[in-house]
C-alpha positions in Angstrom: -8.5 108.6 13.9 -5.1 107.0 13.9 -4.0 105.2 10.8 -2.5 101.8 11.4 0.1 100.4 9.0 -1.1 97.3 7.1 1.1 94.3 6.6 1.1 92.2 3.5 1.3 88.6 4.6 1.7 87.1 1.1 5.2 86.4 0.0 6.7 85.2 -3.2 9.3 83.2 -1.5 8.9 79.4 -1.6 8.2 77.7 1.7 11.2 76.7 3.8 12.4 73.1 3.3 12.8 71.1 6.5 15.0 68.4 5.0 17.7 68.1 2.4 16.4 67.4 -1.1 16.6 63.7 -2.1 18.8 62.6 -4.9 17.4 61.4 -8.2 18.4 57.8 -7.4 16.6 57.9 -4.0 13.4 59.4 -5.7 13.5 56.7 -8.3 13.8 53.9 -5.7 10.9 55.3 -3.7 8.4 55.7 -6.6 6.3 52.7 -7.4 5.2 52.0 -10.9 1.8 50.3 -10.8 2.2 48.9 -14.3 4.8 46.5 -13.0 2.3 44.8 -10.7 -0.8 44.6 -13.0 0.0 41.1 -14.3 1.6 39.8 -11.0 -0.2 37.0 -9.3 -2.1 37.7 -6.2 -0.5 36.9 -2.9 -1.8 33.5 -1.7 -3.8 33.8 1.5 -2.9 31.5 4.4 -5.7 29.0 5.2 -7.6 29.9 8.3 -8.0 27.0 10.7 -11.5 26.5 11.9 -12.0 26.5 15.7 -12.9 23.1 17.1 -16.6 23.1 17.9 -16.9 19.5 19.2 -15.7 20.1 22.7 -16.0 22.3 25.7 -14.6 25.8 25.1 -11.6 26.5 27.4 -11.2 30.1 28.3 -7.8 31.7 27.5 -6.8 32.1 31.1 -7.5 28.5 31.9 -5.4 27.4 28.9 -2.6 29.8 30.1 -2.6 28.3 33.6 -2.5 24.8 32.3 1.0 25.2 30.9 3.6 23.0 32.5 5.3 24.8 35.4 8.7 23.1 36.1 8.5 24.0 39.8 5.0 22.6 40.4 4.8 19.6 42.7 1.5 17.6 42.3 -0.1 17.3 45.8 -0.4 13.6 45.5 3.4 13.2 45.4 3.9 15.0 48.8 3.9 12.4 51.6 1.3 12.7 54.3 2.4 14.9 57.2 5.2 16.6 55.1 5.6 20.0 53.5 7.7 20.6 50.3 9.3 23.9 49.4 12.0 25.0 46.9 15.1 26.5 48.5 18.0 28.3 47.0 21.2 26.2 46.8 23.2 28.0 44.1 23.7 31.7 43.6 25.3 33.0 40.4 26.6 29.5 39.6 28.3 28.9 43.0 26.9 26.9 45.9 25.5 29.1 48.6 26.7 27.1 51.6 25.7 29.8 54.1 22.0 29.7 53.0 21.9 25.9 53.0 23.3 25.7 56.5 20.8 28.3 57.7 17.9 26.5 55.9 18.8 23.1 57.3 19.7 24.0 60.9 17.3 26.9 61.6 14.5 25.8 59.4 14.8 22.1 59.9 14.5 21.5 56.2 16.1 18.4 54.6 16.6 17.7 50.9 14.0 15.4 49.2 16.0 12.3 48.0 16.3 12.1 44.2 15.4 8.4 44.1 12.0 8.8 45.9 9.3 6.8 44.0 7.1 8.9 41.7 9.4 11.9 41.7 11.2 11.0 38.4 9.7 13.8 36.4 10.6 16.6 38.8 13.8 18.5 38.5 16.9 18.0 36.3 19.2 15.0 35.8 22.2 16.9 37.1 20.6 17.3 40.5 19.6 13.7 40.5 23.2 12.7 40.0 23.9 14.6 43.3 21.1 12.6 45.0 18.6 15.4 45.3 15.8 17.1 43.3 16.8 20.4 41.9 16.0 22.9 39.2 17.8 26.1 38.2 19.8 26.7 41.4 17.0 25.5 43.6 16.7 22.3 45.6 13.4 20.7 46.7 13.3 20.4 50.5 10.8 18.9 53.0 10.0 19.1 56.7 7.2 17.8 58.9 4.0 19.8 58.9 4.1 20.2 62.7 7.4 22.1 62.4 6.1 24.1 59.5 3.0 25.2 61.5 5.2 26.1 64.5 7.6 28.1 62.3 4.7 30.0 60.7 3.3 30.9 64.2 6.8 32.1 65.2 7.0 34.3 62.1 3.5 35.7 62.8 4.4 36.4 66.4 7.6 38.1 65.4 5.8 40.3 62.9 3.2 41.3 65.4 5.9 42.2 68.0 7.7 44.4 65.4 4.4 46.1 64.6 3.7 46.8 68.3 7.2 48.3 68.8 6.7 50.6 65.7 3.3 51.7 67.0 4.8 52.6 70.4 7.6 54.5 68.7 5.0 56.5 66.7 2.8 57.0 69.7 -0.1 55.1 68.3 -2.4 52.8 70.2 -4.1 49.6 69.1 -7.5 49.9 67.5 -10.3 50.3 70.1 -8.1 51.6 72.9 -7.6 55.2 74.1 -4.2 56.7 74.0 -2.0 56.2 77.0 -1.6 60.0 77.5 -4.5 62.3 77.6 -4.4 65.2 75.2 -3.6 68.5 77.0 -5.3 71.7 76.2 -3.6 74.9 77.1 -5.4 78.2 77.3 -3.4 81.2 76.8 -4.0 84.8 75.9 -1.5 86.5 73.8 -1.4 90.2 73.4 -1.0 91.5 69.9 2.4 92.8 69.2 2.9 95.6 66.9 
């Protein structure tokens, strides 16, 4: 039998400190003397408001959605046959003329006049001084609904065309159709090398 040496795992050394010792002033500041607080008055509790029980309960999400959105246009203010949309007019504090020309010429959008009846609560006063309805670099624009529907159909057609081009590049075919080229199967026998 082989004798194994035994190790004594008990040491007389104190455990290693992980932080520097605190000074006496710091220790005194951190100690709390409970006798100082025995006669102190209790902290007053804030009154708890009772929830109203005499009305319908409104869920939290409904209350959240009902907050005033500065960009919301009530549907009753939009004239029949027109569509409203906010468009960017200012970018980083400077007028974005290129975007406004594109929006007005290519998109057939026109600014909503600032003096239109019923629109007094929409937008800011500075934009009204310019004769338009604006908010935070945006301006409220309108166009006939027929032009809006036509523009949406053009955007959809363009998107479908781009999708078809990408499918052709990848060699994919539309759903429900067979591929244009039949798969080829090659039989070959290879002799083992070695």
